py3Dmol code that shows the C-alpha trace and the ligand (Angstrom):
import py3Dmol

protein = """\
ATOM      1  CA  MET A   1     134.640  86.410  24.040  1.00  0.00           C
ATOM      2  CA  LYS A   2     131.274  87.061  22.407  1.00  0.00           C
ATOM      3  CA  LEU A   3     128.443  87.285  24.928  1.00  0.00           C
ATOM      4  CA  ILE A   4     125.635  84.748  24.627  1.00  0.00           C
ATOM      5  CA  ILE A   5     122.283  85.710  26.121  1.00  0.00           C
ATOM      6  CA  ALA A   6     119.267  83.420  26.007  1.00  0.00           C
ATOM      7  CA  ALA A   7     115.641  84.030  26.930  1.00  0.00           C
ATOM      8  CA  ASN A   8     114.077  80.911  28.407  1.00  0.00           C
ATOM      9  CA  TRP A   9     110.329  81.334  28.084  1.00  0.00           C
ATOM     10  CA  LYS A  10     109.544  78.215  30.128  1.00  0.00           C
ATOM     11  CA  MET A  11     105.821  77.353  29.877  1.00  0.00           C
ATOM     12  CA  HIS A  12     104.840  80.770  28.544  1.00  0.00           C
ATOM     13  CA  LYS A  13     103.614  81.932  25.136  1.00  0.00           C
ATOM     14  CA  THR A  14     101.391  80.422  22.515  1.00  0.00           C
ATOM     15  CA  ALA A  15     102.715  80.278  18.965  1.00  0.00           C
ATOM     16  CA  ALA A  16     100.962  83.576  18.147  1.00  0.00           C
ATOM     17  CA  GLU A  17     102.412  85.297  21.229  1.00  0.00           C
ATOM     18  CA  ALA A  18     105.883  84.008  20.418  1.00  0.00           C
ATOM     19  CA  ALA A  19     105.706  85.360  16.858  1.00  0.00           C
ATOM     20  CA  SER A  20     104.508  88.733  18.096  1.00  0.00           C
ATOM     21  CA  PHE A  21     107.407  88.896  20.600  1.00  0.00           C
ATOM     22  CA  CYS A  22     109.939  88.122  17.849  1.00  0.00           C
ATOM     23  CA  ASN A  23     108.475  90.678  15.455  1.00  0.00           C
ATOM     24  CA  GLN A  24     108.913  93.364  18.100  1.00  0.00           C
ATOM     25  CA  LEU A  25     112.329  92.202  19.268  1.00  0.00           C
ATOM     26  CA  ILE A  26     113.924  92.173  15.852  1.00  0.00           C
ATOM     27  CA  LEU A  27     112.824  95.742  15.196  1.00  0.00           C
ATOM     28  CA  GLN A  28     115.303  96.647  17.958  1.00  0.00           C
ATOM     29  CA  GLU A  29     118.103  94.354  16.782  1.00  0.00           C
ATOM     30  CA  LYS A  30     120.496  97.230  16.026  1.00  0.00           C
ATOM     31  CA  LYS A  31     120.718  97.941  19.760  1.00  0.00           C
ATOM     32  CA  PHE A  32     122.401  94.643  20.467  1.00  0.00           C
ATOM     33  CA  THR A  33     124.512  93.670  17.500  1.00  0.00           C
ATOM     34  CA  GLY A  34     127.628  91.944  18.761  1.00  0.00           C
ATOM     35  CA  VAL A  35     125.694  89.853  21.294  1.00  0.00           C
ATOM     36  CA  GLU A  36     124.693  86.302  20.376  1.00  0.00           C
ATOM     37  CA  VAL A  37     120.993  86.184  21.220  1.00  0.00           C
ATOM     38  CA  LEU A  38     118.752  83.151  21.590  1.00  0.00           C
ATOM     39  CA  VAL A  39     115.104  82.662  22.351  1.00  0.00           C
ATOM     40  CA  CYS A  40     113.951  79.329  23.750  1.00  0.00           C
ATOM     41  CA  PRO A  41     110.197  78.889  23.267  1.00  0.00           C
ATOM     42  CA  PRO A  42     108.009  75.950  24.272  1.00  0.00           C
ATOM     43  CA  PHE A  43     108.046  73.181  21.652  1.00  0.00           C
ATOM     44  CA  THR A  44     104.628  74.156  20.310  1.00  0.00           C
ATOM     45  CA  ALA A  45     105.890  77.652  19.442  1.00  0.00           C
ATOM     46  CA  LEU A  46     109.119  76.583  17.707  1.00  0.00           C
ATOM     47  CA  ALA A  47     107.720  76.726  14.174  1.00  0.00           C
ATOM     48  CA  ALA A  48     106.117  80.147  14.593  1.00  0.00           C
ATOM     49  CA  THR A  49     109.229  81.491  16.328  1.00  0.00           C
ATOM     50  CA  ALA A  50     111.511  80.159  13.600  1.00  0.00           C
ATOM     51  CA  ALA A  51     109.337  81.767  10.919  1.00  0.00           C
ATOM     52  CA  ALA A  52     109.258  85.113  12.735  1.00  0.00           C
ATOM     53  CA  LEU A  53     113.051  85.094  13.200  1.00  0.00           C
ATOM     54  CA  GLU A  54     113.835  84.495   9.543  1.00  0.00           C
ATOM     55  CA  GLY A  55     116.376  87.013   8.293  1.00  0.00           C
ATOM     56  CA  SER A  56     117.345  87.978  11.839  1.00  0.00           C
ATOM     57  CA  ALA A  57     120.540  87.050  13.713  1.00  0.00           C
ATOM     58  CA  VAL A  58     118.509  85.914  16.753  1.00  0.00           C
ATOM     59  CA  LYS A  59     118.866  82.166  17.158  1.00  0.00           C
ATOM     60  CA  LEU A  60     116.484  79.474  18.262  1.00  0.00           C
ATOM     61  CA  GLY A  61     116.992  77.247  21.291  1.00  0.00           C
ATOM     62  CA  ALA A  62     114.942  74.494  22.901  1.00  0.00           C
ATOM     63  CA  GLN A  63     114.247  74.081  26.615  1.00  0.00           C
ATOM     64  CA  ASN A  64     114.700  70.317  26.782  1.00  0.00           C
ATOM     65  CA  MET A  65     114.882  67.190  24.614  1.00  0.00           C
ATOM     66  CA  SER A  66     114.916  63.418  24.818  1.00  0.00           C
ATOM     67  CA  TRP A  67     118.150  61.470  25.001  1.00  0.00           C
ATOM     68  CA  GLU A  68     116.670  58.959  22.573  1.00  0.00           C
ATOM     69  CA  GLU A  69     116.763  59.310  18.797  1.00  0.00           C
ATOM     70  CA  LYS A  70     113.214  58.072  18.228  1.00  0.00           C
ATOM     71  CA  GLY A  71     110.847  55.362  19.371  1.00  0.00           C
ATOM     72  CA  ALA A  72     108.077  54.551  21.815  1.00  0.00           C
ATOM     73  CA  TYR A  73     108.588  57.442  24.248  1.00  0.00           C
ATOM     74  CA  THR A  74     105.185  59.051  24.709  1.00  0.00           C
ATOM     75  CA  GLY A  75     105.340  62.791  25.204  1.00  0.00           C
ATOM     76  CA  GLU A  76     109.035  63.151  24.353  1.00  0.00           C
ATOM     77  CA  ILE A  77     110.700  65.275  21.659  1.00  0.00           C
ATOM     78  CA  ALA A  78     113.702  63.992  19.701  1.00  0.00           C
ATOM     79  CA  PRO A  79     116.678  66.156  18.749  1.00  0.00           C
ATOM     80  CA  ARG A  80     115.965  65.615  15.058  1.00  0.00           C
ATOM     81  CA  MET A  81     112.523  67.178  15.539  1.00  0.00           C
ATOM     82  CA  LEU A  82     114.165  70.277  16.995  1.00  0.00           C
ATOM     83  CA  LYS A  83     116.717  70.543  14.212  1.00  0.00           C
ATOM     84  CA  GLU A  84     113.933  70.515  11.651  1.00  0.00           C
ATOM     85  CA  PHE A  85     113.003  74.011  12.865  1.00  0.00           C
ATOM     86  CA  GLY A  86     116.565  75.299  12.908  1.00  0.00           C
ATOM     87  CA  VAL A  87     117.144  74.868  16.640  1.00  0.00           C
ATOM     88  CA  SER A  88     120.860  75.288  17.336  1.00  0.00           C
ATOM     89  CA  HIS A  89     121.026  75.169  21.146  1.00  0.00           C
ATOM     90  CA  VAL A  90     119.286  73.172  23.849  1.00  0.00           C
ATOM     91  CA  ILE A  91     118.992  73.962  27.549  1.00  0.00           C
ATOM     92  CA  LEU A  92     119.800  70.847  29.582  1.00  0.00           C
ATOM     93  CA  GLY A  93     119.510  70.250  33.300  1.00  0.00           C
ATOM     94  CA  HIS A  94     117.630  73.449  34.096  1.00  0.00           C
ATOM     95  CA  SER A  95     116.885  73.650  37.807  1.00  0.00           C
ATOM     96  CA  GLU A  96     113.155  73.196  37.147  1.00  0.00           C
ATOM     97  CA  ARG A  97     113.856  69.992  35.205  1.00  0.00           C
ATOM     98  CA  ARG A  98     116.086  68.746  38.033  1.00  0.00           C
ATOM     99  CA  HIS A  99     113.878  69.733  40.960  1.00  0.00           C
ATOM    100  CA  ILE A 100     110.295  69.603  39.676  1.00  0.00           C
ATOM    101  CA  PHE A 101     110.612  66.798  37.125  1.00  0.00           C
ATOM    102  CA  GLY A 102     113.258  64.736  38.876  1.00  0.00           C
ATOM    103  CA  GLU A 103     115.995  64.779  36.243  1.00  0.00           C
ATOM    104  CA  ASP A 104     119.199  63.560  37.814  1.00  0.00           C
ATOM    105  CA  ASP A 105     122.830  63.802  36.766  1.00  0.00           C
ATOM    106  CA  THR A 106     122.582  60.508  34.842  1.00  0.00           C
ATOM    107  CA  VAL A 107     119.652  61.680  32.719  1.00  0.00           C
ATOM    108  CA  ILE A 108     121.340  65.001  32.036  1.00  0.00           C
ATOM    109  CA  ARG A 109     124.507  63.208  30.981  1.00  0.00           C
ATOM    110  CA  LYS A 110     122.582  61.089  28.475  1.00  0.00           C
ATOM    111  CA  LYS A 111     120.879  64.167  27.037  1.00  0.00           C
ATOM    112  CA  LEU A 112     124.150  66.041  26.789  1.00  0.00           C
ATOM    113  CA  GLU A 113     125.826  63.211  24.905  1.00  0.00           C
ATOM    114  CA  ARG A 114     122.899  62.968  22.514  1.00  0.00           C
ATOM    115  CA  ALA A 115     122.844  66.729  21.912  1.00  0.00           C
ATOM    116  CA  LEU A 116     126.546  66.740  21.042  1.00  0.00           C
ATOM    117  CA  GLN A 117     126.121  63.744  18.783  1.00  0.00           C
ATOM    118  CA  GLU A 118     123.306  65.554  16.954  1.00  0.00           C
ATOM    119  CA  GLY A 119     125.297  68.779  16.569  1.00  0.00           C
ATOM    120  CA  LEU A 120     123.153  70.764  19.006  1.00  0.00           C
ATOM    121  CA  THR A 121     124.999  73.078  21.400  1.00  0.00           C
ATOM    122  CA  PRO A 122     124.077  72.242  24.997  1.00  0.00           C
ATOM    123  CA  ILE A 123     123.489  74.983  27.531  1.00  0.00           C
ATOM    124  CA  LEU A 124     124.264  72.898  30.578  1.00  0.00           C
ATOM    125  CA  CYS A 125     122.689  74.346  33.726  1.00  0.00           C
ATOM    126  CA  ILE A 126     124.331  73.884  37.083  1.00  0.00           C
ATOM    127  CA  GLY A 127     123.632  75.482  40.438  1.00  0.00           C
ATOM    128  CA  GLU A 128     123.343  74.907  44.151  1.00  0.00           C
ATOM    129  CA  THR A 129     120.228  75.107  46.328  1.00  0.00           C
ATOM    130  CA  GLU A 130     119.918  77.502  49.244  1.00  0.00           C
ATOM    131  CA  ALA A 131     120.564  74.653  51.705  1.00  0.00           C
ATOM    132  CA  GLU A 132     123.705  73.567  49.848  1.00  0.00           C
ATOM    133  CA  ARG A 133     124.948  77.132  49.792  1.00  0.00           C
ATOM    134  CA  SER A 134     124.335  77.608  53.528  1.00  0.00           C
ATOM    135  CA  ALA A 135     126.215  74.384  54.190  1.00  0.00           C
ATOM    136  CA  GLY A 136     129.215  75.699  52.244  1.00  0.00           C
ATOM    137  CA  LYS A 137     128.784  73.089  49.528  1.00  0.00           C
ATOM    138  CA  THR A 138     128.441  75.347  46.465  1.00  0.00           C
ATOM    139  CA  GLU A 139     131.786  74.418  44.908  1.00  0.00           C
ATOM    140  CA  SER A 140     131.434  70.704  45.486  1.00  0.00           C
ATOM    141  CA  VAL A 141     127.890  70.684  44.044  1.00  0.00           C
ATOM    142  CA  LEU A 142     128.965  72.557  40.904  1.00  0.00           C
ATOM    143  CA  GLU A 143     131.944  70.284  40.448  1.00  0.00           C
ATOM    144  CA  ARG A 144     129.783  67.162  40.902  1.00  0.00           C
ATOM    145  CA  GLN A 145     127.239  68.376  38.340  1.00  0.00           C
ATOM    146  CA  LEU A 146     129.941  69.222  35.799  1.00  0.00           C
ATOM    147  CA  ARG A 147     131.805  65.984  36.359  1.00  0.00           C
ATOM    148  CA  ALA A 148     128.626  63.902  35.947  1.00  0.00           C
ATOM    149  CA  ALA A 149     127.765  65.647  32.691  1.00  0.00           C
ATOM    150  CA  LEU A 150     131.203  65.883  31.124  1.00  0.00           C
ATOM    151  CA  GLU A 151     133.742  63.419  32.501  1.00  0.00           C
ATOM    152  CA  GLY A 152     135.153  61.161  29.810  1.00  0.00           C
ATOM    153  CA  LEU A 153     133.755  63.096  26.846  1.00  0.00           C
ATOM    154  CA  ALA A 154     136.037  63.334  23.841  1.00  0.00           C
ATOM    155  CA  PRO A 155     137.738  66.733  24.229  1.00  0.00           C
ATOM    156  CA  GLU A 156     136.854  67.797  20.670  1.00  0.00           C
ATOM    157  CA  SER A 157     133.151  67.252  21.299  1.00  0.00           C
ATOM    158  CA  ALA A 158     133.128  69.658  24.244  1.00  0.00           C
ATOM    159  CA  GLY A 159     134.278  72.642  22.172  1.00  0.00           C
ATOM    160  CA  GLY A 160     131.633  75.359  21.944  1.00  0.00           C
ATOM    161  CA  LEU A 161     129.829  74.139  25.054  1.00  0.00           C
ATOM    162  CA  VAL A 162     127.871  76.674  27.127  1.00  0.00           C
ATOM    163  CA  VAL A 163     127.473  76.287  30.896  1.00  0.00           C
ATOM    164  CA  ALA A 164     124.834  78.314  32.751  1.00  0.00           C
ATOM    165  CA  TYR A 165     125.529  78.909  36.416  1.00  0.00           C
ATOM    166  CA  GLU A 166     122.100  79.324  37.975  1.00  0.00           C
ATOM    167  CA  PRO A 167     121.907  79.215  41.756  1.00  0.00           C
ATOM    168  CA  VAL A 168     118.503  77.670  42.489  1.00  0.00           C
ATOM    169  CA  TRP A 169     117.695  80.276  45.154  1.00  0.00           C
ATOM    170  CA  ALA A 170     118.185  83.107  42.647  1.00  0.00           C
ATOM    171  CA  ILE A 171     115.802  81.815  39.969  1.00  0.00           C
ATOM    172  CA  GLY A 172     112.592  83.800  39.797  1.00  0.00           C
ATOM    173  CA  THR A 173     113.112  85.305  43.247  1.00  0.00           C
ATOM    174  CA  GLY A 174     114.334  88.795  42.386  1.00  0.00           C
ATOM    175  CA  GLN A 175     117.383  87.998  44.506  1.00  0.00           C
ATOM    176  CA  ALA A 176     120.303  87.654  42.090  1.00  0.00           C
ATOM    177  CA  ALA A 177     123.686  86.309  43.144  1.00  0.00           C
ATOM    178  CA  SER A 178     126.369  88.905  43.675  1.00  0.00           C
ATOM    179  CA  PRO A 179     128.470  89.509  40.565  1.00  0.00           C
ATOM    180  CA  ASP A 180     131.548  88.335  42.498  1.00  0.00           C
ATOM    181  CA  ASP A 181     129.887  85.044  43.426  1.00  0.00           C
ATOM    182  CA  ALA A 182     128.749  84.566  39.821  1.00  0.00           C
ATOM    183  CA  ALA A 183     132.272  85.269  38.585  1.00  0.00           C
ATOM    184  CA  ALA A 184     133.780  82.834  41.104  1.00  0.00           C
ATOM    185  CA  ALA A 185     131.364  80.100  40.003  1.00  0.00           C
ATOM    186  CA  ALA A 186     132.081  80.845  36.337  1.00  0.00           C
ATOM    187  CA  ALA A 187     135.832  80.641  36.938  1.00  0.00           C
ATOM    188  CA  LEU A 188     135.356  77.344  38.745  1.00  0.00           C
ATOM    189  CA  ALA A 189     133.265  75.985  35.847  1.00  0.00           C
ATOM    190  CA  ARG A 190     135.976  76.955  33.382  1.00  0.00           C
ATOM    191  CA  ALA A 191     138.685  75.308  35.457  1.00  0.00           C
ATOM    192  CA  VAL A 192     136.686  72.099  35.905  1.00  0.00           C
ATOM    193  CA  VAL A 193     135.795  71.892  32.195  1.00  0.00           C
ATOM    194  CA  GLY A 194     139.468  72.468  31.382  1.00  0.00           C
ATOM    195  CA  LYS A 195     140.432  69.646  33.714  1.00  0.00           C
ATOM    196  CA  LEU A 196     137.779  67.248  32.404  1.00  0.00           C
ATOM    197  CA  CYS A 197     137.836  68.014  28.686  1.00  0.00           C
ATOM    198  CA  GLY A 198     141.212  69.634  28.100  1.00  0.00           C
ATOM    199  CA  PRO A 199     142.533  73.201  28.090  1.00  0.00           C
ATOM    200  CA  GLU A 200     141.050  74.024  24.680  1.00  0.00           C
ATOM    201  CA  ALA A 201     137.515  73.210  25.870  1.00  0.00           C
ATOM    202  CA  GLY A 202     138.157  75.191  29.057  1.00  0.00           C
ATOM    203  CA  SER A 203     139.284  78.259  27.184  1.00  0.00           C
ATOM    204  CA  THR A 204     136.504  78.248  24.569  1.00  0.00           C
ATOM    205  CA  LEU A 205     133.764  77.537  27.112  1.00  0.00           C
ATOM    206  CA  ARG A 206     131.221  80.298  27.598  1.00  0.00           C
ATOM    207  CA  VAL A 207     129.645  80.606  31.019  1.00  0.00           C
ATOM    208  CA  GLN A 208     126.316  82.329  31.508  1.00  0.00           C
ATOM    209  CA  TYR A 209     124.952  83.585  34.778  1.00  0.00           C
ATOM    210  CA  GLY A 210     121.229  83.036  35.397  1.00  0.00           C
ATOM    211  CA  GLY A 211     118.880  83.966  38.221  1.00  0.00           C
ATOM    212  CA  SER A 212     116.924  87.232  38.409  1.00  0.00           C
ATOM    213  CA  VAL A 213     118.930  88.919  35.661  1.00  0.00           C
ATOM    214  CA  ASN A 214     117.412  92.140  34.337  1.00  0.00           C
ATOM    215  CA  ALA A 215     118.347  95.248  32.369  1.00  0.00           C
ATOM    216  CA  ASP A 216     119.599  96.970  35.515  1.00  0.00           C
ATOM    217  CA  ASN A 217     121.953  94.256  36.753  1.00  0.00           C
ATOM    218  CA  ILE A 218     123.138  92.549  33.527  1.00  0.00           C
ATOM    219  CA  GLY A 219     126.062  94.977  33.174  1.00  0.00           C
ATOM    220  CA  SER A 220     127.448  94.063  36.592  1.00  0.00           C
ATOM    221  CA  PHE A 221     127.661  90.400  35.556  1.00  0.00           C
ATOM    222  CA  VAL A 222     128.972  90.624  32.008  1.00  0.00           C
ATOM    223  CA  SER A 223     131.571  93.238  32.917  1.00  0.00           C
ATOM    224  CA  LEU A 224     133.395  90.508  34.853  1.00  0.00           C
ATOM    225  CA  ASP A 225     135.701  88.448  32.703  1.00  0.00           C
ATOM    226  CA  PRO A 226     134.663  84.918  33.661  1.00  0.00           C
ATOM    227  CA  VAL A 227     130.988  85.601  32.853  1.00  0.00           C
ATOM    228  CA  ASN A 228     130.155  85.513  29.141  1.00  0.00           C
ATOM    229  CA  GLY A 229     126.427  86.000  29.055  1.00  0.00           C
ATOM    230  CA  ALA A 230     123.154  85.227  30.769  1.00  0.00           C
ATOM    231  CA  LEU A 231     120.223  82.852  30.859  1.00  0.00           C
ATOM    232  CA  VAL A 232     117.153  84.975  31.419  1.00  0.00           C
ATOM    233  CA  GLY A 233     113.679  83.972  32.576  1.00  0.00           C
ATOM    234  CA  GLY A 234     111.273  86.699  33.683  1.00  0.00           C
ATOM    235  CA  ALA A 235     113.065  89.619  32.020  1.00  0.00           C
ATOM    236  CA  GLY A 236     112.990  87.775  28.697  1.00  0.00           C
ATOM    237  CA  LEU A 237     109.212  87.536  28.457  1.00  0.00           C
ATOM    238  CA  GLU A 238     108.497  91.017  27.103  1.00  0.00           C
ATOM    239  CA  PRO A 239     110.277  92.222  23.949  1.00  0.00           C
ATOM    240  CA  ASP A 240     111.020  95.676  25.329  1.00  0.00           C
ATOM    241  CA  SER A 241     112.477  94.473  28.624  1.00  0.00           C
ATOM    242  CA  PHE A 242     114.539  91.822  26.844  1.00  0.00           C
ATOM    243  CA  ALA A 243     115.767  94.341  24.241  1.00  0.00           C
ATOM    244  CA  ALA A 244     116.733  96.749  27.051  1.00  0.00           C
ATOM    245  CA  LEU A 245     118.664  93.978  28.798  1.00  0.00           C
ATOM    246  CA  LEU A 246     120.451  93.057  25.560  1.00  0.00           C
ATOM    247  CA  ALA A 247     121.265  96.692  24.830  1.00  0.00           C
ATOM    248  CA  ALA A 248     122.728  97.126  28.320  1.00  0.00           C
ATOM    249  CA  ALA A 249     124.859  93.988  27.822  1.00  0.00           C
ATOM    250  CA  ALA A 250     126.041  95.180  24.407  1.00  0.00           C
ATOM    251  CA  GLU A 251     126.995  98.533  25.848  1.00  0.00           C
ATOM    252  CA  THR A 252     128.994  96.909  28.659  1.00  0.00           C
ATOM    253  CA  ALA A 253     130.748  94.618  26.205  1.00  0.00           C
ATOM    254  CA  GLU A 254     131.820  97.571  24.033  1.00  0.00           C
ATOM    255  CA  ARG A 255     133.500  99.393  26.907  1.00  0.00           C
TER     256      ARG A 255
END
"""
ligand_1 = """\
9
PGA
P 114.710 84.253 36.135
O 114.887 82.755 35.577
O 115.515 85.156 35.233
O 113.233 84.517 36.059
O 115.241 84.255 37.524
C 116.141 82.301 35.153
C 116.084 80.901 34.641
O 115.275 80.095 35.129
O 116.843 80.541 33.726
"""
view = py3Dmol.view(width=600, height=400)
view.addModel(protein, "pdb")
view.setStyle({"model": 0}, {"cartoon": {"style": "trace"}})
view.addModel(ligand_1, "xyz")
view.setStyle({"model": 1}, {"stick": {}})
view.zoomTo()
view.show()
């Protein structure tokens, strides 16, 4: 299965900084052919990022979107506005959206349905907190999050879906999950998606691992079958570190 690796820039980079990153990244594109690569800038940098990526295979993702099509929703961004810039993927339910901005399973479900309806590929983030992990609840939390987002969807609409397993305690901490734990969570996600949306959706699903991924540890995750890529924060902010991470993933995938 083709690896999919996304850089989530969060609230970093002006439009000019985003363009400069892309110009430098695409100079190194030969190092990571064979990997599907995405950058997910802040909304204000989408246009500049799209322009800088023209002619490159690197794709454009968004970090969030509204579940509404349009209307009186001050401060929100509609899917159609993202598509105008060539956005193909959208991160939904990132831990920071859930825990800092209070997005719950119901909101994430509405966004996911809207993204699918609009032809955007959701990167659905799931993951347990440290407390849930210590209480032995990891599997039940992941299953609850998947069920809330996906139960009852038409099986054909779930094809191509990406799930990112991101344990909350591993995000931005330098303390990544063990590759075995990431693989177990990815296998669980695949099984649950298969159960909820049918075997076809389960088998075409790609599962990313996210949480303190870098050039040194990416190989240990993507060498395990159930893991098909990564969602990268900190290590995706500098073109050289992101290119090194992508090159390491490409090398592992070739073996
Ligand atoms: P990190 O962030 O790579 O900096 O841990 C990952 C994420 O938030 O997706």
